[in-house]
N, C-alpha and C positions, 0 to 999 in steps of 0.2 A: 495095360500096356507094360511090357517087360521093362525092368529097371535099366537095362543097357540101352533101350530105345529112348527113354527119358533123358539119360545122360547125353546121348547123341543130339537130341533136340536142344538141350541146354547149351551144348558146345556150339551148335549151329547158330543159335540166337546170339550168343556172346560174340561169335565170329562176325556175324552180320552187323551187330551193333558197333564193334570195334572198327570194322571196315568203313562204316558210315562216318564214324568219328574221325578216322584218319583222313577220309576224303575231305571233310569239312576243314580240318587243320591244314591240309595241303592247299586247298583253295584259298584259305585265309592268308597263309604265308605267301603264296603266289601273288595275291592281291597286294599285300604289303610290299613285296619286291617290285611289282610293276609301278606302284605309285611312288616308291622311294626315288626312282630315277627322275621323276618330274618335279621334285621339290625345289630345284634351283630355278631362279627367275632370271630371265634375260632382261636387262635394262636397255632402254631405248633413249638415245639423245638426238634431238633435232636442232639444226642450226640453219639459218639464223632464227632467233626467237621471234623477231619482228622485222619486216622489211617493207619498204615502199618503192614502187616502180611506176613508171609512166606507161600509158598505153603503147603497145607495139614493142616494148622492151621484152627481154628474156629474163626470167628469174629461175633460180635453182634452189631447191630445199634439200638439205642433206639429212640423212637418217643413218645413225651408226648404232649398232647393237653391241652389247658387251661380249657376245660370242656369236659364232655363225648361226644363222637361222636354219631350220630344217628345210628340206625340199618337199614340194608337193607335186603331184602328177596331174598335168592338164594336157589334153589333146595329144597324148602319146609322148610327151616330154616332161622332164623334171624342171621345175622352176622354184626359186626361193619362195618360202611361205611368208611373203611380205606384201602388205596392202597399203594403199594411200587413200585417204578420205579428205573430202572438202566439207567444211561445215560453215554455213552462213548463220548470222544472228537469228535466233528463234526457230531454227530448223534442225532436223535430225541430220547426223553426218551422212554424206553421200559417197558411196564407193566409186573411186576413180580408176584405180589400178589394182590388180591382184597378180600374184606370181611375180611381183616386182616390176614387170614390164607389159603385162597384158591389160589393155584398155577395156574397161567395162563397157558393155553395149550402151550406145547413146552418148558416150563421152567424146567431146570434140578432139580432133587430131592434134591440136596444139599442146595437149598434155602428153608427156611421155615419161616413162620410168626406166631406170637402169640400175645395175648393181648386182653384187653377189656376195656371199660370205656374210660379212658384218657391215658392209658399206654400200649404201643405196642413195639414189638421187631421184627426185621428182623435178622435171623441167617443164616450165610453161613458156612456150615460145610464142611471141606476139601476144603478150598479155592484153586481155580485154577487160573493160569495166566490170562485167559480170563475173569475172574470176576472183573478185575481192572476197575474202573469207579466211577462215583458219584451215590449215592443212595439217593432217596427222598421218604418221606412218604407224603401222601395227604389225608385229610379227605374230604369226599364228601357227608356227611350226612346233611349239612346245607350250605346255600349260604352266602357269597361267598366261593367257594372251596378254601382251603388254604393248602399250603405245606411249 
């Protein structure tokens, strides 16, 4: 093999190696850049912390976030990425609402959700005995998810 051909092969190998290294570095920096934006955490505050109501009364639970929650796309429209859950003693949380106001399948109509930005409300109209439990809101528009 002529010496000029060997030097061409060496240059080609170095070039390929350098290109692969640069690609790795670019991806690594891009990954750091992407995750840097998600380092802030949205805090969630719910009120009241405890409430008692009589059957047939209406109760509202407020959920305020430290900054606006992101939007999620459902059925052709944008909705806030906020969910409401009900948890009864000894049971897993049950999804009531998502998109702030979309009732999960099978959830009774006396549950409703509203709000936008950083201010949300869960309303239970005509409270029934089986509605007793803990209620949580959760933003899922940015990581980490917070409730």
